[in-house]
C-alpha distance (Angstrom), angle and dihedral (degrees) to the residues before:
residue distance angle dihedral
M1 . . .
I2 3.84 . .
E3 3.77 90.6 .
F4 3.83 90.5 55.0
T5 3.83 89.5 52.1
L6 3.78 94.6 46.3
S7 3.84 90.4 49.5
R8 3.72 91.7 53.5
V9 3.87 92.2 47.7
V10 3.83 88.9 51.3
L11 3.73 91.0 47.3
C12 3.84 91.3 51.6
V13 3.74 92.4 47.8
C14 3.81 91.1 50.1
G15 3.82 90.1 49.9
V16 3.80 92.1 52.3
I17 3.81 90.7 50.0
L18 3.79 90.6 49.8
I19 3.78 93.5 48.0
A20 3.82 90.9 48.1
S21 3.84 93.0 52.0
V22 3.86 92.9 47.5
T23 3.75 91.1 49.2
G24 3.79 91.5 56.1
V25 3.75 92.4 52.9
L26 3.81 93.9 44.3
N27 3.79 89.8 52.3
G28 3.82 90.6 53.7
I29 3.86 90.9 50.0
Y30 3.82 91.4 48.6
D31 3.80 91.7 50.2
T32 3.80 91.4 50.1
E33 3.84 90.0 48.5
R34 3.74 93.4 48.5
D35 3.91 90.7 51.3
S36 3.75 87.7 51.8
L37 3.67 94.5 51.8
D38 3.82 91.9 45.7
E39 3.80 88.1 53.7
D40 3.78 90.8 50.1
L41 3.78 92.3 49.6
T42 3.80 91.1 50.7
D43 3.79 91.1 50.2
R44 3.85 92.0 48.1
F45 3.78 91.9 49.1
A46 3.77 90.9 51.3
Y47 3.80 91.8 47.9
M48 3.81 91.1 50.5
L49 3.79 90.9 52.5
D50 3.84 90.0 46.9
I51 3.74 89.1 55.6
F52 3.83 92.4 47.3
Q53 3.71 89.8 49.8
S54 3.79 92.2 54.3
S55 3.81 95.0 42.2
D56 3.79 131.3 89.8
D57 3.82 92.5 -116.5
D58 3.71 120.1 108.3
T59 3.78 101.3 -163.4
I60 3.67 138.4 35.1
I61 3.80 128.4 -172.3
L62 3.89 116.2 -139.0
D63 3.71 122.4 -162.9
G64 3.71 111.3 -161.7
S65 3.78 95.8 -162.4
R66 3.77 91.4 57.6
M67 3.75 97.4 41.7
L68 3.75 104.1 38.6
P69 3.73 137.6 51.0
E70 3.84 115.2 -112.0
G71 3.79 111.5 -78.5
Y72 3.85 95.3 18.3
T73 3.89 126.9 123.6
V74 3.76 129.5 -162.6
S75 3.78 120.2 -155.6
V76 3.77 121.6 -171.1
H77 3.77 119.7 -165.7
S78 3.86 141.9 134.3
G79 3.82 92.5 8.9
F80 3.74 95.4 -51.1
V81 3.77 137.1 109.2
E82 3.83 114.5 -149.4
L83 3.86 120.8 -168.5
F84 3.81 115.4 -162.8
G85 3.70 121.4 -166.9
N86 3.79 143.2 126.6
G87 3.86 89.6 15.1
K88 3.79 90.9 -60.1
R89 3.76 136.2 106.4
Q90 3.85 129.2 -147.5
I91 3.84 121.2 -170.5
S92 3.79 131.6 -162.5
A93 3.80 132.3 173.1
T94 3.82 124.1 -114.8
K95 3.76 138.5 -176.9
F96 3.90 88.8 -141.1
L97 3.84 108.3 119.4
G98 3.76 99.3 -159.3
E99 3.84 133.9 87.9
F100 3.73 129.5 -135.5
Q101 3.81 141.7 135.6
L102 3.78 124.8 -132.3
E103 3.79 125.0 -167.8
W104 3.77 129.8 -169.6
G105 3.85 107.5 -85.5
D106 3.82 93.8 25.0
T107 3.77 126.8 113.1
I108 3.80 118.1 -159.5
T109 3.76 136.9 173.8
V110 3.85 116.0 -137.6
T111 3.72 117.7 -156.2
R112 3.64 125.1 -161.5
R113 3.89 120.9 -167.3
T114 3.75 114.1 -153.1
S115 3.75 103.3 149.1
L116 3.89 141.7 17.9
R117 3.78 87.6 -104.6
S118 3.86 91.4 68.5
S119 3.78 94.7 59.2
């Protein structure tokens, strides 16, 4: 009877050790995937601004709650798009000449003046 109890205790301890080791690996994979997604979001945001810069449109409305994950911020300045979130920063280059900051939950209108007709 005692052998049966000890075998079950050893089995439970081994299971806990196995779960703990797998959890560490999965967290590493999750962090790597999140970094990759953040980099893709930054590149897509820069691409969107490049298209806006080369278009005939003078204004664009950006909704942070639809474009950004909760708690994230995008800062555009000096030809760069910076994405801040989860204590990390991703950077991508853009041809957009303006400057603005967009946070999750904000809605802003970005205006680009390219001609006298847009004033």
